[in-house]
N, C-alpha and C positions, 0 to 999 in steps of 0.2 A: 750623939757625937760631941766631943769636947769643943769648947769655944775658946776664943782669945789665944789662938796659937801663934799669932804674929805680934810683933811689937814695932814701934817706930824705929828703934835702933836696928832691928834685924832687917826691916824693909829697906833702909838706906844702904845696907850692905849687899842686898840681892842684886846681882847683875847677870845671872844666867837666865836666858829666855825660858819661860815656863809659867805654870800656874800654881800658886801657893795658897793653901787653905787657911782661913782663920777660924772656920767652923760653922756648921749649920747653914751652908749655902753661900757664905761670904768668901770670896777669893780675891787674890791679887794677881793680875796677869802682868808678867814682865816680858816686854817685846824686845826683839833684836834692835839694838841701838840704845837701850836703856830706859825707854819710857815705861811707866807703870800706871795701871788703871785698876780700880776696884770694880768687881762685877759680882752680881748675885745670880746664882744658877739654881733653878728648881725644875722639877719634872711633874707633869700631870698626865697620868697614863703613859702613852708612848711619846708625848710631846715634851721636848726639852726646851726651856726658855732661858735666855740669858739677858739680864738687865744691867746696863752700865750705870755705875754710881759716881763716876768722876775720876779724874787723874790725881795721882799722889804727888804732891810736892812741886808741881809745875803748872804753868798756864795762868790764866787770869782768875780762875776760881779753884785753887788747889784744895783737894779733899784730904784732911788728915784721917788717921785710922779711927779716931773716936767718932768723927762724923759718919764715916762709912759704916760703922757699927750701928749708929742710930738709924741710918737709912735701911740697913738690913733688918733691924728690929721692926721697923714700920712695915716692911714687906712681909715678914713672917706673920705679923698681926693680921694683915689683910688676907693672907692665905688661910689662916686659921678660921677667919670669918666667912670663907667661901668666895671671896672676891678674886678677880684676876688682875693683878697689878700691871700686867703687860697691856691689857685693854685700856686702862686709864691713861697710858702714855700715847695711845694712838690719837692723831689729830681728829677733831670732830668731823663727821661726814658732812660735806657740802653738797646739798642737792640743788642742782641748777634748774633753770627754767626749761632748758632743752631736755633734761632727764624726765621732768614731769610731762612735757609735751609728747615725747616718744611713748611714755607709758599710757597717756590718755588716748593717743591715736590707736594703740594696740587694743586698749580696753573697749573703744567704741567700734572696732572693726565689725562685730556682728550686727551693729545698728545701721550701717550705711544702707541707704535705699538702693544705690547703684554705684558703679565704679567711679562715675563722674563726681558724685557727692563726696566720696572718699578723697579723690584727687584734689578737689577744691579745698577741703580742710587742710590737707597736707601742704599744698602749695602756699596757702595763705600763711600758715604758721612757720614753714621753713624759710620762705622768702621774705615776707614782710615783717615777721617778728624776730628776724635774725639779730637785731641789736640787743635783744633780751636773752638770747640763747645761753651765753656763758655766765650770766649773772646768777648768784644764789637766789633762789626763789623767795627765800625769807627776807631778802633785802630790797626787793623791787618796790619802788615808791611811785607815787602818783606822777611825778615828773618824768620817770622812765617810760611809763605807758604813754604819756602825752607826747613825748619826743618820738616814740615809735609810730604813733598815729598821724603826727603832723604832716609828713610828706604826702599823705593821701587824702587829707581831710577836706580840702576844697576841690581838688581836681577829680578825685575818685571817691565820692562820698559813700557809695554803696560798698565799695571795697573796704573803706575805713570802718564802716559799721560792722561788717562781718569780722574784720580783724579784731576790733575791740571785743566783740562777743566771744570770739575764740580764745583770745588772751584771758578773758575772764574765766572761761571754762578750765583752762590750764591751771590758773592760780587757785580756783576752787578745788581742783583735784589735789593740789599741794596742801591746801588747808585741811581737806578731808583726811589726808594721810599724816597730819600733824607735822609736816615739814615747814609749815608757816603758821605763826600764831597771830600775826596782825591781820587786819581786814583785807579785803580785795580791792586794790587800787584801780582795777579796770571796770568797776561798777559805774554805770552811767548816772543814774538818778542820785543826786545828792553829792556826787564826787566830780566825775569828769564833766558833767553838764555845767559845773560852776567855773571850770578853767579852760575848756576848749572854746576857741573863737566861733562866733556865729557864722554859719555858712549860707550861701544862697540856696534857695529852694531848687530842687531838680526841675529842669525845664523839659526833661525827656517825657515825664508823665507816664501814662499807661501804654501798653502795646497798641500801636496804631491799628485800628479796626477798619476794615472796608465797610462802607455804608451798605446795609442789607439790600438796598435797591439796586446796587451794582453787582450783587452776587450772581444772579443768573447770567449776566454778561461774562463774568469771569469763568463760570463753570462751562459755558459754551466754548470759550477760548481754550480752556484746558483740554477739552475733548478733541480739539484739532491736533493735539500733540500725542505722539505714541510713546513718549518717554516714561520711564518708571517714576520719575519725580512728579510728573503731572498727574499720574494715576494716584500716587500717594497723597498729593494735595487734595484731589477730588474726594478720595476716601475719607481723609481727615475732616473735610468740610461736611460730609454727609453723616459723620458719626460724632461730630463735636469733640473729637479727641485732641489731646495735646500731641505735639510733634513727636516726642520720644515714644509715646504709646503707639502711634500709628507706624512709625519707622520700624519699631521692633515687633510688629504683628507677625504671627506665625500661622501657618495653615492649621496646625493642631489646636489653635485657639478658636477657630471658626467652626460653628455647628450649623451646617447647611440646612438640616431638617428643622431645627429650632429657630433658624435665621437670627443667630446671635453671635457676638464676638465677646469672649471673656478675656479681659485684660488682667493678668495676674497681679497680685498685690505689690510685688517687688518693682513693677514698672509704673505703679500709680503714685501720684504725689502724696495722697493721704495714706498710702500703705494698706489700702483695702482693695480687694478684687472688685472689678466693675464689669457688669454684663451690659453690653450695648446692643440694642436691636439693630438689625441690618435691613435696609430697604432693598428693593429690587436692583437698583443701580449699584449699590455697594457690593451686593453678592455677585453681580456681573463683573465688577472690577476684580474681585477675589478670584473668580474662575478664569478670567483672562490672564491674570498674573500666574496662576497655577500652570498654565500651558507653557510659560517661558521660564519657570523657576528652576534654579539649580540647587536650592536648599529648602529648608522648611520656612524660610523667611518669605513673607508675601511680597515685600518690597526690597528685594536684595539689590545691593549696589554693584554687583559684578561677580566674577568667578571666585573672589576670596570670601564669599559668604558673609559679607558685612551688610548691615542695613544701608539703604540710601542715605546720603548725608543731609543734614539740616540745611546746609548751604545750597545744595542742588534743589531742594524743595522750595526754598525762598526764591531762588532764581526763577523757577517755574511759575511760582505765584506772581512775581513781579511782571513777568512777560505777559501773563494772562489778565492781570488786574488793571482796570482803568486808573486806579490809585496806586502809584509806584512806591508809596510809603507803607502800604499795607503789610502786615506781618502775619505769620502763620497762627500765632496765638490769638491775634486779633479776630480771626474767623469765629472763635468761640463767642466773642462779643457781638459779632454780626448776627449770629443765630439768636443770642439772648435778646438783643434789641428787637429783632423781628418777632420773636415769641411774645414779648411783652407788648409790642405795639399792634400786632396784626392778628393775634389769636386770643381765645378765651381760656386757654389752659391755665391751670393753677400754677402759682409760682413754684411750689415744691416739685412739680413735674418738670418744669423747664430747668430748674437747678439740678434735678436728678439726672437729666440728660447730659449735664456738664460734670457729673460725678461729684457734685457738691453736697455735703451733708447739711441739711437745713433743720434748725431747731436746737434747743439746748440738750444737755446730756440726758435728761429725763425723757424728753420726747423721743430722742434717738433710741433710747433703751427699749421703749415700748413699740416703736414703729420698726419692725424688722423687715417688712416687705419693701421691695425695690420698685414697686409699681411699674413693672416691665411693660405690661400691655398698654397702659396709659402713655408711657414714654414712647412706645412704638407708634401710637397714633400721632403723637406730636412730630416724631422724626419722619414719618411718612408724609405729613403735611409739609415739613421743611424740604424734603426731597422734591415734592411736587412743585413747590415754589422755586427751587433752584433750577428746575427744568423748564420754566415758562419761557 
């Protein structure tokens, strides 16, 4: 196609709205009202693209015909080399912290141990990390993370620690996707530990445990109640289970002939299935609950087929316990203290009753057995002690 079809003189005389070719993609558009702009038009496949090159003769940066032709030559050169001139004009993509956060939460979805774990991650990042949401993840600095942690640092230290760890995970995700080239400002050692103020040690300590000498008194008091919560606390104490494991127990997990309860991996803290031996009283509790069950849940909380609540169990424990500060999780410590002080069972057996893995990775790889029968002996002895 011929080029240089226009001239400065001719352009000045054009006043009829329309588009006038200079050749090989360069055009002058005349609009109603007399304004004139140079444009470059090209097509790739079925896609038609129009690039503005500036206005002729008006404005703060008027473009003469000679400059429009230079710009058109530059575009033709890029097209010949296989580049997309239109893509170069797009503003660079700004990836925000919130974008990375949402992608990370979606990517981690298959890893969540349970719905509560998922909800904790989402709430922490959506609520407490909100000041970072709209910031480009590439620009987040140490001071931004520090300001985000500061409101929780002294009053809610555990929340602050989890928030920092989860912010670090989001920024690591951005670095892995090359959306950030700088280091991670949420790293604790060597960074935040140098700038965050020292805080008081937690006074809360561990979960309050009932002294094992008081456990028989508590168990006797539990048996005076006919409530589901009391039965669940009693079952929990006899199996050394965690609250969530016991509350979610189903009849299909109970093997009456083998006298075992198999807790599936998804309900275990370590993510491994655990087989707990059941004493006579534990089996009695299961059978008693079966007579009043409305679902597969052993300890159903009502007609809506939900487990009994942690709150209801804690209330039942406090009513029965001589120590009103005792906690459900602390009953595991009560058992462990008793096993260590009053029995000669090996440490590994006692820890196995708590579903704790003992030993390094090599030891665990070679010891595949769960020592079920030895654990059964210890749990039978514990049940007998609880019934004195």
